[in-house]
N, C-alpha and C positions, 0 to 999 in steps of 0.2 A: 308604121304604127304598133305593129308587133314590136320592135326592138323598143319601144319606151315600154312598152307591155314588161319584156322581158327584163327591162333594168328595175322592176318593179319586181319582177318575182325574184328573181336571182340575184340573191346581196350582196354589196357591193365588196371585193375581192380582199381590200384592207382592210373588214370586217371580219372578214371569215377567216385570214389567215393570221392577225393578231396574236400573240402568246398566250395561251390558255392554262396554266398547268391544271388545273381539273381536269379539262381534255387529255392531256397528256397522260394522267392518274389513269383514268378511265379505257386511254388505251393500252397502256401496258395489264391490266384487270383483263380486259377480252383479251387477250394472246395471253393468259397466264397460264395455259398450255405449254403454248411454247416456249416460252420463256423459261418456264421449270424446266423440261429437255434441253435445252440451251446451257442452261447453267449448269444440269448437271453434268452433261459431257465437257463443259467447258471445266467446270469445276475439276474431274477426273482426267481430262489428260491434262491440264498446269502440275497434277500433284505425279501423277507419271512422269512429266517431263524432267520436275525437279527429282524422282525417285533416281532416275538414270544418270543423271548429271551429278545428282552424289555419288551415283559409282562412278562414274568414267572423269569425275574433276573432285576426288572428296579434300576437305577443308579439316585438320587439325588444329584443336585448341588448348593454349597452356597460361598458366597465371604465378600470379605470386601477388604479398603483400606487404605492403611497409606502414609502420607506425610514424607519423609525421607529429604528433601532437602527445603530452604528457597524461597518459590516461590518470592519475593519481591527482596531478594538480587541480585545483579551484580557482585558479588566477584566471582574470579575463585577456591576458595579454601583458605585454608591456605598456610602459607609461607613455603620455602625450609624446614627450619628446624625442621616446625610442621608434616612437611609430613613426615618425619622421623618418630615421633613418634604418631600419631594418624591415624589409618586404614580409607584410602577417602572411602571406600563402608559404613563405618556405621558415617565417621563423613560428609558426605553429600555425593550425586553419583553424581560425576562431572564429568564423562565420562564413553563410553560403557563399556569400558574394565573394569571398577565397577562391571556388573551386575552379570557376574556369579560368583563373591566373593561373594556377599549379599545372593544369592542365597542358594551358598553351605552353608555356613553359620546359615542362617536360616532354615536350613534341614537338619543341624548335630545333632547327639545323644545329643549333650549335651544340644539342647537346646529346643529339641522336648523330650526327656526322661520322664521330669513333666507330660507333656500331655499326654504321650502315654501309662505311667504306671496308672494316673488318670482313662482312658476310655478302659483299660487293649487291648491295642496293643505294639508289638514292635515298636519299632521309627524307624528303616530303611521301616516297613510296614505303618506307619501313614506317612513318606516321599513320598511314591510313590505316595500316595492319594493326595496330593497337589502338585497345582501346582502356581509359583510364574512369574510373568508377567511385565511389566511395564505398569503402568494405563494410565487412559485417555478414551477415545471415542474410539480410534485407536489404544490402545496402544503403546502410541509414550512419554506421559511425565515421561522424565528420573528421575525427581525427587519424583515419586508415585509410590508405590507397589500394583500391585493387588495379591492377594494372593485366590485362591479357593481350592475347595475344592468338591472330586467325594466321594463317600460313599454311600451303600444299607442301609441306618438305615436316616432318614432325622434327627429325635429327637435327638440320637447321633451325629451325623452333626452338628447339632444350637448347641449343647453345645461344641464341641470341636472346631467351629470355635471364639464361645467368648473365652474359652482359649488360645485361638493358639494368640488374638488377644493381649490380656492381657500382654501372655508370652515374645511376640516382642515385645512387650512396653518397659518392664522392663527391658528385656536384654538390649534394645538399650541404654537406661537407664545408666543401672549398667556398661556397656562399655564403655559410654563417660566419666562416672565418673573413671574410673579405670586408663581410658588412663589420664584424667587431673591430677588425682595423681602425676602418673609415669611421667608425663613429667615437672611437675614443682621438684617430687622429684630429676628428673635426673638433672635438673638446680641449687638445692639447693646441691647438691653432687657436682657441680663443684665448687662453690664459693668457701670453706675450702682452696681451692687448688691453686687455685690465689693469695689468700691473704696470705697464707706460703710463698709463693714466692718472693710478693712483698717485706714481713718483712726481709726475709733472705739477699734477696739484698739489701734492705734498710740499713742494720747494717753493711753488708761488704763495701757498699759506705763511711757508717760516719765512719768506720775506717780509710780508707785511706784520708777522707777530715781531720781528729785528725793529719794524720803525714804530710799532705802534701798540699800546697792550691795550689786549680787546679783550670787552666786557659783555659776556653772553648767559644767558637764559635757556631753561627748557619747557618749552608751552605746547602743553599736548604731545609727548612725545618728538614734539620737534623743535631744533638748537634754532634758536635767536640772537642775531648780535643786537643787545643795548647801546652798545657805545665805544668808540675807541678815542684813546687818550696819547698823545704824541707825544716820543720820547726824544724831542731836541734835546733838549739839558744832559742826559746821557748819552748822546751820542756824541754831541758837543765836547764833554769832558772828556769821552773815549781818544777825540780826535786831540785831545790838550796833552791828556797820556803819554801818548805815542810820540808829540813831537817835543816834549819832555826827555824818552826814553832817547831818544836822536841823539840829543846835545850828549847826552851821558855818553851813549856809545862813542860820539866822536871825540871826546876828552880823554875818554880809557883809550882810545888807539889800539884794539885789541884787534886781530886778525882777520875772525868773521866780521867785524862790525860793519864794513859795505853791505855783505847779504840782510842783514837784520835790519839797516836803514831801509833797504831795496823792500823788503816784505813790510816795512810799517806803513813804509809810503802808499804801499798798495790799498792797506787797510784803510788809513787814512782818505785817497781816493775813493776809494767805497762807503767810507760814513758820511762822504761830502755829497757823493751821489742820493745818499738816502734822506738829506738834509735836504735836497732838492726836488726827491721826490715826493716827501712831503710836503712841501709848499705848496705845491701842483697839486700834489691829489688831496689837502683839504681843501682846497676851493672848493670842492662838491662832498662834502660830507655825508651824505646819503648816499650818493652811488659809491662811496668809498666800502660803505658798512655792508653794500649790497654783493659787493665784490665778494667781499669777505665770506659773505653767508653762501653764495655760487660755490666756492671751491671749499668748503666745509662740506652740504650737499654732495660735491660730486665725489669728492672721498669717501663717505659714508655710501654711497651707490656703488660706486666702483667696488669698493671694499666687500658690499654682501654680493656683489655678484660675481668675485673673485673667488669666496668660499662656497658658494652654492656648483661651482664648474665645479671643483676640487671635490664637494661631495657627488657630483653628478657622476665623475667620469668611473668612482666605484661602484655606487648606485646600479649604472649603467652595464655593467661589469657582471653585476650580481644579477639584477632583472632578466638580463641574454641569458645566466645560466641557467634559472629556475621557468622561461619560460619558453625556451628553443631548446626543446631536445635534441640530439643527434637524432636523424633517422636510422630507424632500424627494420629489416627484416624482420618478419611473425610469420611471414609464411613463405619457405621456401617453394622455387619456383618447382613447378610441376607443367611438364609434356604430355597430355594425353596421347597416346599411340591410335587410337580410335575414332573416326570419323566424326565433326559435328554431325548434331540432328536438330532441327528447330523443335520447340516446343509446340506443342497441340495448340495454344492462342496463337503463335506466330504464323504456324501454319496456315490457320484459319486465316488472317489476314492475308498474308501473302497470295494464298490462293482464291480468296473468297471473293475480295475487293475486283483483281482483274476478271474471274468468272461474272463479276455482278456490270461489270463495263462492259464485257463482251457482248453478255447477254441483251444489256439496254440497246446496245448499236443495234442486234440482229434483230430486235423486235422492231427497231423504227426502221429500220430498211425493209423489213416486210412489212410493216403497214405502211412506207411510203411507197413501195414499189404494188401493191396490191392497189392502194388509192380507193379504200372501199369505206362505207358508212360504217363507224364503230358499235354505235348506239344512238335508239331514237331522238337525243336531243341533239348531238349533232347536226341530223336532218333537219330539226326544224331551225335551227339558227344558221344553216346553209341553207336555207329558202324561206321565201317569205309566202307559204302559201297557208290557206287556212287548214288544221289538221282536223280529221275526219274521228283520228281515232289512233292506236296504234292496236296491231292484232299481237295475242301473245304466241309464242312456238306451240306448233302443235303437238309436241309430243308432250304438253302436260293441256291434257284435253278439258280439263278445267278451267284455266286461262285463258285458252282458244275459245272456250264456250261462250264465258262473261265478258271477253272483249269484243264476240261478236255483237252478243246481245249488245253492248253498248252501241257499238256502229250503228244496227237498227235504229235505237232511240234517236239517236244523232240524226239519221237519213231521215227518221218521220220529222223531228222539228225543223229539222231544215226545210222540208216538201210543205212544213204550212206558212214558213217567212219566204221559200220562193218555190211557188207550184211547179212540179216536174213528176213525167213520169217515165220517159226513156233513160238509163244508167248505164255507163263505160265504167267499171271500174278495170281499167288497162297497168301495164309496165311495159318499161324499156325494153327489159330482155327474155327470156324464158326461162322456165323452172323461178320462179320467185311468190309463186303461188296464187295467183290469181284466180285461177280454176276454183281450188279448193275455197277461196275466198269467197268468190261467186256463188258457189252452189249454196254454202252455210249461209250467206245474206236473205238468197230467196227462201233457204226453208222457213230460218227465223221468222223475216218477215210475214210467210205465210201463216206460223205459227200463230203470228199476233195478230192472224184474223183479213190478210191483204190478201191481194188477187195479185198474183206474180208470174209475169212469165217469164222462163231465162230461155234465151236465143244464143246454139252454140255457134256464131260465126269462124271459128277459128277453122281453116283448112286444110292447116300442115299437119296438126296435132292435135285434132279433137279429142273431147274427153269427158264432158257432158253424159254422153248417153252412158258411159261407165258407171259413172258416182250412182246414176238413179237407174244402173241394172236394163237400159234400153237399148233398142235396137237400131243401129247408126241409119239405116237408112228406113223407110225414105227421111232427107233433109234437104235443107234449103238449096245444095247445090243439086241437087236430082229434080229440081224446076229444069232446068236448060235439057235435061233427058226427055221430057216431056212436057209439051207445051202446053197441055191438057190440065195439067196436075193445078190446082192452085193452093195459097200458100200459106189459106185457113188448113186444108187437109192434112198437115203437116202438125199441128199441134198435138201432143202425145199429155195423155195423163199423168205426173207424173209416178205417183204410186205409193208419194210420200205421206198427201192431205189434197181434198177437192182445191185447195186452194193456188196449189204450184202446178203449173202447166210446163211441158217442155218444147222446144224445139230442137231437134239435136242438126248436127251439121250436113248429112248428107253422105255420100259418095264421096273421098276426095279426090278428083282428077286436076292436074295444075295447071290442064287449058279451059276451065271451067274457073276459075278462080276468079279473073276478072271480070267476066259476066254475070255474077252473084247480084250484085249490088242494081238495081233497075228502078225504076219507076216505078213498076211495080211493086216491087218489095217499099218503099216509100208509102204508098194507099194503104200497104196492108198496114203497116205501123200505126197509121196515121187513125186506122179504123179499130185498131187494139186497142188505143190508146182508151175508145171507151167502155173496153172491157176488163180492163184489169189497170191496177194503181199503181204497178212496179212490171218494167220490162227489162230485162238487164240483158245486157250481151257478153258475152265472154269468149272475146278475141284473138287474134291477135295479137304479140308484142310488136310497140310501136317500131321498134329498131329492127326489128327480126322481116317483118311483109309491109311494103308499101300501101297496102291496100286496107290494112288497121288503123288508118286513117278515114277510113269511112265510116268506120264506127263512131268514131267519136264526131265525124258530121250528123249522124244518123242520130245520135244519141241528146236529149238535153242538157245532161251535165256530164261531165266526165272527170275522174280522177282517178290519178297516177298515183299506183300502187309502188313504195319503195322502201326495198328491204335492207337489212341493217344485215352485215357480215357477207353479203353477198354481191349485190351490183356494182362496179364501178361507175366512179364518180361522174367518169366522163361520161358513158351511155346517159346516166339521168339527165346528164347537158344536154346532150345530142338529139332525145328523146321530146324536151322541152321546145328544143326551139323548131323541130319538127311539126309539132303539134302548134304553135304561136305561128309558124309561118302558115297555115291553113286556116288563121280563122277560128281554131277551134277555142270552145267555151271550157278551158279549165278551172273545176269550181274550186279544186282541194286536192288536198296529197292524205293517203294512207300508210301509216308506216306498219310494216312484218316485221315481226321480230324473229330471222331465223337461228339456228346452229351454223 
């Protein structure tokens, strides 16, 4: 039965262990002193390590700057055609998108291999030591490159810087010249193709003109063929003329007559072929006109393209010269022989960030190992017990007194709901402040006019008599020394007021502890309920003494005191299990904020 009750009492583990960032934040605030000390120690240690590392492994830095863009030109770069040929990053740094390209190019193995080999470096290792940024005081000059080198040998670094400046300039010139040659070669390779197309189309058009008279007109700047007239009669006349010439040549018997007759016969064959072509082509006059128009358009378009290519060749040379200046060293290579030092902001980042991580880790481990409740809200989330209040820490007296008054008002209201007289405010372990709270509650209730009896049942470390400046004996344990001693005679006036009485613990002897709670004691308590509104037990902690459970059995209501920042969660859980095992009526909890 008590197991079912414990499930109601202790919240589900999944609910307790769910990630709550607010709780995490509060946990670190709770450990702010530890966090501050750890942060200062780690921050100081990291800076000390950095100082010695710098002394033992110094790093030297050098740099130079290259102008890669015309600072006077207002041009936006090459035309659309040349953009496809010339890489903008090397022809001129015209926009921010080109910067990663040029950095990758300059740090590539093909560029750095020569310098790396001459200085006994792997190209990738050398590239890792080079940093390329935009130039200028604020690193905002997009037309200037700042090349810096970090190395452990300043003399070697000076040589590498000089080598790099030469290689970068030579690479830019070589790349620019190659692109210029490739661009001109591309243009020149296109020209013969257009010339060939023009010659072929012109030849076909002239062939048509030999056979037809073409009548054309220009409509909306476009040549239109209106009609064609056959030249049959003209061609036949040419054939007849050539035949007559051949007869004359035969009669003249000239030495070259055979060659001339052969030449005329070829022309006659050509003309006869033209007559056959006219006969076939004129079967579809509209197609004939379209063929002639297409040839005219083809000649015009290819002629325009050829003219543009010729003009583009000169334009490309001019644009490339204007927009792609040769790279120039504007700040000579300089190597510092003093070790580099990080800026203040960089130091703060490099030492501050690890220090924060170390601090967070340390606080987390500390909290995990100590496993305590950091703040009252955590206890309320952890347990489903009624909370009778939160007691302020006793260092701030006003806060402590106010919280005790609120607790007493809560107890009075609770008494009206559930009638009780005997009350046991206990804790899982010692030093949680239960005696101080019990005494304060007894005093406040008596100040409110309630008749209160405070009984000290703590045989291990009795303290109630000290709070009221009373003698410890006679007390409860003294009953075992004298059989005639009545419990009623042990009641002492508290000297605080007439409403508050006290029974002290008596002489603490180990052998007498188990004989303390008898039927006689139970009868006494029942009698005292008639005389007192509240009877409060101040006993031992549950986990420290098995007999403390008896106090709970004698009490009408038991309230468990749980302290923040002190008691281990496992101790509270063990205490609850003990009380539930013996069927103790745990009415709720009281939270004590300790420092």
